[in-house]
BATOR-670847 format. One line per field, with one value per residue (C-alpha): residue number from 1; residue in three letters; z, y, x. Coordinates in steps of 0.5 Angstrom, whole numbers. Last residue first. Layout:
BEGIN
k	(NUM ...)
r	(ala ...)
z	(Z ...)
y	(Y ...)
x	(X ...)
//
This chain:
BEGIN
k	(722 721 720 719 718 717 716 715 714 713 712 711 710 709 708 707 706 705 704 703 702 701 700 699 698 697 696 695 694 693 692 691 690 689 688 687 686 685 684 683 682 681 680 679 678 677 676 675 674 673 672 671 670 669 668 667 666 665 664 663 662 661 660 659 658 657 656 655 654 653 652 651 650 649 648 647 646 645 644 643 642 641 640 639 638 637 636 635 634 633 632 631 630 629 628 627 626 625 624 623 622 621 620 619 618 617 616 615 614 613 612 611 610 609 608 607 606 605 604 603 602 601 600 599 598 597 596 595 594 593 592 591 590 589 588 587 586 585 584 583 582 581 580 579 578 577 576 575 574 573 572 571 570 569 568 567 566 565 564 563 562 561 560 559 558 557 556 555 554 553 552 551 550 549 548 547 546 545 544 543 542 541 540 539 538 537 536 535 534 533 532 531 530 529 528 527 526 525 524 523 522 521 520 519 518 517 516 515 514 513 512 511 510 509 508 507 506 505 504 503 502 501 500 499 498 497 496 495 494 493 492 491 490 489 488 487 486 485 484 483 482 481 480 479 478 477 476 475 474 473 472 471 470 469 468 467 466 465 464 463 462 461 460 459 458 457 456 455 454 453 452 451 450 449 448 447 446 445 444 443 442 441 440 439 438 437 436 435 434 433 432 431 430 429 428 427 426 425 424 423 422 421 420 419 418 417 416 415 414 413 412 411 410 409 408 407 406 405 404 403 402 401 400 399 398 397 396 395 394 393 392 391 390 389 388 387 386 385 384 383 382 381 380 379 378 377 376 375 374 373 372 371 370 369 368 367 366 365 364 363 362 361 360 359 358 357 356 355 354 353 352 351 350 349 348 347 346 345 344 343 342 341 340 339 338 337 336 335 334 333 332 331 330 329 328 327 326 325 324 323 322 321 320 319 318 317 316 315 314 313 312 311 310 309 308 307 306 305 304 303 302 301 300 299 298 297 296 295 294 293 292 291 290 289 288 287 286 285 284 283 282 281 280 279 278 277 276 275 274 273 272 271 270 269 268 267 266 265 264 263 262 261 260 259 258 257 256 255 254 253 252 251 250 249 248 247 246 245 244 243 242 241 240 239 238 237 236 235 234 233 232 231 230 229 228 227 226 225 224 223 222 221 220 219 218 217 216 215 214 213 212 211 210 209 208 207 206 205 204 203 202 201 200 199 198 197 196 195 194 193 192 191 190 189 188 187 186 185 184 183 182 181 180 179 178 177 176 175 174 173 172 171 170 169 168 167 166 165 164 163 162 161 160 159 158 157 156 155 154 153 152 151 150 149 148 147 146 145 144 143 142 141 140 139 138 137 136 135 134 133 132 131 130 129 128 127 126 125 124 123 122 121 120 119 118 117 116 115 114 113 112 111 110 109 108 107 106 105 104 103 102 101 100 99 98 97 96 95 94 93 92 91 90 89 88 87 86 85 84 83 82 81 80 79 78 77 76 75 74 73 72 71 70 69 68 67 66 65 64 63 62 61 60 59 58 57 56 55 54 53 52 51 50 49 48 47 46 45 44 43 42 41 40 39 38 37 36 35 34 33 32 31 30 29 28 27 26 25 24 23 22 21 20 19 18 17 16 15 14 13 12 11 10 9 8 7 6 5 4 3 2 1)
r	(unk unk unk unk unk unk unk unk unk unk unk unk unk unk unk unk unk unk unk unk unk unk unk unk unk unk unk unk unk unk unk unk unk unk unk unk unk unk unk unk unk unk unk unk unk unk unk unk unk unk unk unk unk unk unk unk unk unk unk unk unk unk unk unk unk unk unk unk unk unk unk unk unk unk unk unk unk unk unk unk unk unk unk unk unk unk unk unk unk unk unk unk unk unk unk unk unk unk unk unk unk unk unk unk unk unk unk unk unk unk unk unk unk unk unk unk unk unk unk unk unk unk unk unk unk unk unk unk unk unk unk unk unk unk unk unk unk unk unk unk unk unk unk unk unk unk unk unk unk unk unk unk unk unk unk unk unk unk unk unk unk unk unk unk unk unk unk unk unk unk unk unk unk unk unk unk unk unk unk unk unk unk unk unk unk unk unk unk unk unk unk unk unk unk unk unk unk unk unk unk unk unk unk unk unk unk unk unk unk unk unk unk unk unk unk unk unk unk unk unk unk unk unk unk unk unk unk unk unk unk unk unk unk unk unk unk unk unk unk unk unk unk unk unk unk unk unk unk unk unk unk unk unk unk unk unk unk unk unk unk unk unk unk unk unk unk unk unk unk unk unk unk unk unk unk unk unk unk unk unk unk unk unk unk unk unk unk unk unk unk unk unk unk unk unk unk unk unk unk unk unk unk unk unk unk unk unk unk unk unk unk unk unk unk unk unk unk unk unk unk unk unk unk unk unk unk unk unk unk unk unk unk unk unk unk unk unk unk unk unk unk unk unk unk unk unk unk unk unk unk unk unk unk unk unk unk unk unk unk unk unk unk unk unk unk unk unk unk unk unk unk unk unk unk unk unk unk unk unk unk unk unk unk unk unk unk unk unk unk unk unk unk unk unk unk unk unk unk unk unk unk unk unk unk unk unk unk unk unk unk unk unk unk unk unk unk unk unk unk unk unk unk unk unk unk unk unk unk unk unk unk unk unk unk unk unk unk unk unk unk unk unk unk unk unk unk unk unk unk unk unk unk unk unk unk unk unk unk unk unk unk unk unk unk unk unk unk unk unk unk unk unk unk unk unk unk unk unk unk unk unk unk unk unk unk unk unk unk unk unk unk unk unk unk unk unk unk unk unk unk unk unk unk unk unk unk unk unk unk unk unk unk unk unk unk unk unk unk unk unk unk unk unk unk unk unk unk unk unk unk unk unk unk unk unk unk unk unk unk unk unk unk unk unk unk unk unk unk unk unk unk unk unk unk unk unk unk unk unk unk unk unk unk unk unk unk unk unk unk unk unk unk unk unk unk unk unk unk unk unk unk unk unk unk unk unk unk unk unk unk unk unk unk unk unk unk unk unk unk unk unk unk unk unk unk unk unk unk unk unk unk unk unk unk unk unk unk unk unk unk unk unk unk unk unk unk unk unk unk unk unk unk unk unk unk unk unk unk unk unk unk unk unk unk unk unk unk unk unk unk unk unk unk unk unk unk unk unk unk unk unk unk unk unk unk unk unk unk unk unk unk unk unk unk unk unk unk unk unk unk unk unk unk unk unk unk unk unk unk unk unk unk unk unk unk unk unk unk unk unk unk unk unk unk unk unk unk unk unk unk unk unk unk unk unk unk unk unk unk unk unk unk)
z	(215 208 204 202 197 195 193 196 192 184 180 180 174 169 168 164 163 168 164 168 171 171 172 180 174 176 174 168 170 167 161 157 160 162 154 152 156 156 148 148 153 149 142 145 146 139 136 139 137 130 126 131 131 136 132 135 135 143 149 153 160 158 152 146 143 139 132 136 138 131 128 131 135 133 132 139 141 137 138 146 145 142 148 152 146 147 154 157 159 167 168 161 162 170 168 162 167 168 161 158 164 163 156 156 156 158 164 164 168 163 157 151 148 151 146 139 143 145 152 154 159 161 163 166 171 172 173 179 182 183 184 190 192 193 195 202 202 201 194 192 191 192 184 182 187 185 178 181 186 180 176 182 183 177 175 182 179 173 177 181 177 172 177 180 174 173 167 159 156 162 163 156 155 161 159 152 154 160 155 150 156 157 149 150 155 152 145 149 151 145 141 147 147 140 140 145 146 146 149 151 159 158 154 157 164 161 159 165 169 163 166 173 171 167 171 177 173 170 177 180 173 174 181 180 174 174 180 184 181 183 191 191 195 198 205 203 196 200 206 201 198 206 207 201 201 209 208 200 203 208 204 198 205 207 201 202 195 199 194 196 203 202 199 199 204 203 196 193 198 196 188 189 192 187 182 183 186 179 175 179 177 170 170 167 163 159 161 162 168 170 174 180 188 189 181 181 187 190 185 186 193 193 187 192 197 193 192 195 196 192 188 183 177 172 171 173 167 165 158 154 148 144 138 139 142 147 154 159 164 172 176 172 175 168 167 175 173 166 171 176 171 168 173 175 167 167 160 157 155 159 166 172 180 183 184 176 180 185 183 177 181 186 180 178 185 190 194 192 187 180 176 171 173 168 171 173 178 185 189 191 193 190 192 194 201 203 197 195 202 199 193 195 201 195 190 197 199 194 191 198 199 194 195 203 200 195 201 205 200 204 211 207 202 210 213 207 208 202 200 203 199 202 199 196 191 184 184 183 179 180 179 181 181 181 182 180 182 183 178 180 178 173 172 177 181 182 185 185 191 191 184 178 175 174 175 175 172 171 166 163 163 163 165 169 174 172 170 172 171 174 171 174 172 174 181 185 191 195 201 201 197 198 193 193 192 188 188 187 186 189 187 193 194 193 190 185 190 192 191 187 189 185 188 184 185 177 173 174 177 185 186 193 197 201 208 210 215 217 217 216 217 216 214 215 212 214 217 224 225 229 236 238 232 234 228 223 221 218 213 212 204 202 204 209 215 221 224 229 230 235 232 235 233 228 224 224 226 225 228 226 222 222 216 213 205 204 198 193 188 180 180 176 183 186 192 200 204 200 205 206 209 212 214 219 223 218 212 207 208 214 210 210 205 206 207 206 209 207 210 208 211 206 209 205 210 206 208 202 204 201 203 200 198 197 196 196 196 195 199 196 189 183 178 176 180 186 189 197 198 202 206 213 213 207 208 215 213 208 212 216 211 210 217 217 211 213 219 215 210 217 220 213 213 208 204 206 213 217 223 225 228 228 228 228 228 223 218 221 219 217 214 209 204 201 195 195 190 191 196 192 193 189 194 201 203 196 198 193 195 191 194 192 196 197 199 202 197 201 207 212 218 215 218 216 212 212 207 205 199 198 196 193 195 191 192 186 185 188 187 192 190 194)
y	(171 170 176 183 187 195 197 203 208 209 205 198 195 200 207 212 218 220 216 210 210 215 215 204 203 203 209 207 207 214 213 215 222 223 222 226 232 231 233 238 242 241 243 249 252 249 252 259 259 256 263 266 259 255 247 242 235 235 238 241 246 250 253 254 261 261 262 269 272 270 274 279 281 284 277 275 280 278 271 272 276 271 265 270 269 261 260 263 257 259 255 255 263 261 256 262 267 266 263 269 274 271 270 279 282 289 291 294 301 305 300 302 297 292 294 293 286 285 283 276 276 283 281 274 279 284 277 274 281 281 273 275 281 277 272 275 277 271 269 265 259 258 259 253 248 253 250 242 245 249 242 238 243 245 237 237 242 239 232 237 241 234 230 236 235 227 226 225 231 235 229 229 236 236 230 234 240 236 231 238 241 235 236 242 241 235 238 244 239 235 242 245 237 237 245 243 250 257 255 246 248 252 247 241 244 246 239 235 240 238 230 232 235 229 225 228 230 225 221 226 225 218 218 224 221 213 211 217 214 208 210 212 216 221 221 216 221 228 224 223 229 233 229 231 238 239 235 238 245 245 240 247 252 248 247 254 253 258 261 264 261 255 250 253 250 243 244 245 240 234 236 234 227 224 227 223 217 218 218 212 208 209 207 201 204 209 216 216 217 219 219 215 218 222 224 224 224 228 233 233 234 240 243 243 246 252 249 254 248 244 249 247 247 240 236 230 227 226 222 223 217 218 220 222 226 228 230 234 237 237 241 247 252 252 246 245 251 247 241 245 248 243 239 246 246 238 237 231 235 241 240 245 244 247 255 256 262 259 254 257 260 255 251 258 259 264 268 274 275 275 280 285 287 290 293 290 295 294 289 288 282 276 274 266 268 272 273 265 263 267 265 258 257 261 255 249 252 252 245 243 247 243 235 237 239 234 228 232 231 227 232 238 236 234 240 245 241 236 236 233 235 232 226 228 233 229 223 216 214 207 205 197 195 186 185 181 181 173 171 172 167 168 171 177 179 186 189 195 198 205 203 205 202 194 193 187 182 181 179 186 187 195 192 197 193 186 183 186 193 194 199 204 209 213 210 213 218 220 215 213 208 201 199 191 187 181 177 168 164 169 167 168 174 180 186 188 190 186 192 197 203 209 212 217 224 226 232 236 231 230 223 219 217 223 219 212 207 201 193 188 180 174 168 161 155 150 149 152 158 159 163 167 173 174 174 178 184 191 193 202 203 209 206 200 204 199 196 190 186 181 177 178 172 171 167 172 178 185 191 199 201 208 212 219 220 223 227 226 232 231 236 230 227 221 218 216 211 205 200 193 186 181 174 169 166 161 163 163 155 153 150 156 156 164 166 175 179 186 191 198 204 210 217 223 225 222 215 210 203 199 192 188 180 176 168 162 166 160 156 150 149 152 148 151 147 148 142 141 135 130 133 130 130 126 121 120 119 114 110 110 107 102 100 98 94 91 89 86 82 79 77 75 71 71 65 65 65 72 75 81 86 95 100 108 112 116 109 103 97 91 84 89 91 99 100 109 114 121 124 130 139 143 143 140 135 130 128 122 116 111 104 97 92 87 79 75 70 68 72 64 66 75 80 86 92 98 103 111 112 115 109 102 95 90 84 82 86 86 93 97 103 109)
x	(147 142 141 137 135 135 128 123 122 122 126 129 124 124 120 116 116 110 105 105 112 118 125 223 226 233 237 242 249 254 259 254 252 259 261 256 256 265 264 258 263 269 264 261 268 271 264 265 273 272 273 279 282 281 280 277 281 283 287 283 285 291 286 290 292 298 295 291 298 301 295 297 290 284 281 283 277 273 274 273 267 265 267 263 257 257 259 252 249 250 254 258 259 260 267 269 269 277 278 276 280 287 286 284 278 279 276 270 269 264 261 262 266 262 255 260 262 255 253 252 257 256 247 250 253 248 243 249 248 241 241 246 242 235 238 240 233 231 228 221 218 211 210 214 211 204 203 201 197 193 193 191 186 183 182 178 174 172 170 166 161 161 159 155 150 150 155 156 156 161 164 166 168 172 175 177 179 185 187 188 192 196 198 200 205 207 208 212 216 218 218 224 228 228 231 237 239 235 230 231 231 224 220 222 221 214 213 215 209 205 206 206 199 196 199 194 189 187 187 183 178 178 176 171 167 165 168 164 158 159 161 153 152 157 161 168 168 168 172 177 178 178 183 187 186 188 195 195 195 200 204 205 206 212 215 217 222 227 232 238 240 236 241 248 252 250 248 254 257 251 253 259 259 253 258 264 259 257 264 266 259 260 267 267 262 266 269 276 280 287 292 289 290 283 282 274 272 278 276 268 269 273 271 264 268 272 280 285 291 294 299 303 298 301 293 291 288 280 279 274 275 268 270 277 282 279 283 280 285 285 288 291 286 283 281 278 274 272 270 266 262 261 258 253 251 249 249 245 240 239 240 240 242 238 235 237 242 243 245 250 254 255 258 262 264 261 266 264 258 261 264 264 257 252 245 239 235 235 231 222 221 220 212 212 211 205 201 204 201 194 194 195 189 184 186 186 179 174 175 175 169 165 168 166 158 158 159 154 149 144 145 145 137 135 138 134 128 124 117 112 105 99 95 88 91 91 88 92 99 100 108 110 117 118 125 131 138 138 132 125 119 114 108 110 103 101 94 91 86 83 79 79 85 87 93 94 99 106 111 112 120 123 130 134 135 134 127 119 116 110 104 97 94 88 87 82 83 78 80 88 91 91 97 97 105 106 112 113 117 123 132 136 141 137 139 134 129 122 117 121 115 113 107 104 100 96 95 101 105 108 111 112 117 117 116 117 113 116 112 117 114 118 116 120 121 125 132 132 135 142 141 148 148 140 135 133 138 137 141 139 142 146 152 151 148 147 140 139 132 129 124 117 113 108 113 118 117 119 115 114 121 120 123 125 127 134 135 140 142 143 138 133 134 137 133 137 133 135 132 136 134 137 136 136 141 143 141 148 148 143 138 132 126 124 116 118 111 113 108 108 106 107 107 103 99 93 96 98 98 103 102 108 109 115 113 117 124 131 136 137 133 130 127 122 116 121 126 128 130 129 123 120 113 111 117 115 108 109 115 109 104 110 110 102 103 110 105 99 104 107 100 98 104 110 112 118 118 119 121 122 127 126 130 128 134 133 132 135 130 132 129 124 130 127 129 129 126 127 123 118 117 113 107 108 103 103 110 111 114 116 118 121 121 125 124 130 133 137 138 133 130 128 131 126 131 128 133 133 138 144 147 142 144 142 137 133 125 119 115 111 108 106)
//
């Protein structure tokens, strides 16, 4: 203690003592610096003490002194200084270790590891902490990992029995809960706050199946502190006690963050049955001490994993594997039950469409939906052409990019099929005409929606069933099993590294593959660029899936490799089954067979058509009546070519007189250009409709065992305050 007289000034953030004097002018002030020698590593800040009033920790003393200080008052002041010194030595003001760490920390962490001849480890951890009521409010918690990873790619579950928990030499209340692969032990009581200061916790437990067995020696490889503590550790040490008859043949320790091979330690002497290690520096947050001791072979009993323990430790793998096998088996069963096409008669040419089916409905049934290719909407074009042939509307295309629908001159207004009636009413209604431009885009979109709703309401599920209930049932079983497996299996970071990326890639890759495959098949015989783009997309998805599979197998844990590829296969297989599970109904078999026969007639070459028995003579009326059906089936060009061939057998006057009543435009309808004219008129309407529509809204080894590292081996985990 040192006392120095200084001029009067107020000391902020200091503890001050004042003793009242008769005269406040020129009052003496003592400067005191108290060093806490009773607590190594801690000290108090120097402060100013004004000797005319004492007010510290609720203590107040008043005294009258003369300016010259009598001997009695000097004695009293000396006693007061001594009291202050003693109080300062008891109450630390600022906790600061020699290494500069302040606040809550672990002052000492020691583990006694007793290796029993049965192979069981008896571990006693002694943890001394500095609590300040910040994070350590009720006590500490300790995370102990009870699942270890094997080189075969499986997890093993270790036995565990908690024997004793103490705080400051007295039994302590505790509770346990599982946190992933860790058993978390909470030391303390929820309703009781811990007194700030230094506290020592003792945790004693037994654990099995922790030793490693090599050809020439057995080994205890133990993560003493764990690498996941929330506080720095000023001092870390461990002592390994070997059973009778065992001698340490090799010993090594590792310090630092997880995965590092730091060697900041002393000890590790071999040749005896007791091996001690101590870190030579404080361990920062998430740094730890790991020890490895190889000892005489055959002294301890061999503890092996049982089938039950392996099964329970890898239950997540089991669930994922079962889910990955069950899903394709279920879909194969579902396809066998409902996805196979019923047998039907052979397809023969038919000279008429199915009865009571408008052209748009024939297209809808044939393609099992509203097929489109590029800008062409097959069923919509079929309905427009049918209205044109019936003289309900006329397609005006005088100039490029200026297509207009206007009311036709039909005298009979009744008898329109359901879909065509909905389209006609919405498209024209009370109007005389409507131009295909952006201004009328909402009207055109509304007309198409009404038309599709009408067709769908009459024919959906009548000829073809998607069997989506069977498909969804498979997902209802598979997805919960997938989530359960990912949530159950530890560690979660492995799932995020291999399984989740594989799953996400498979989902989006399958969607892209499905779209690409559809673009390819839709573009065949039509839009070449559309078809090539779809084929390239589908091939790219296959290459991506193959590449990801190779990456997972090349750099991954065996079971993660298998499960990752299995998940990708399942998602791709499910995407394929969306199409394969659909099948015609019994009525649909006959209707679809008839449509195929009618399509065969429309596409038959002229030379073969002449040889068809009972084939009707091709006339202008028959050509125009069947043209909407041909457009809806995507075969308008061969049907038009057949009519052009028939026109060439007419007289020049008859041939040149042909002008379709449903179209007025720039196309030439000569016998040589008839096919091109029909295709051009269909393309013009399709392109104009697409342009006018509004845009859619976006919606380890150790000492001699192959190398080790800090954080390897059994034990480990970490902890914190609560």
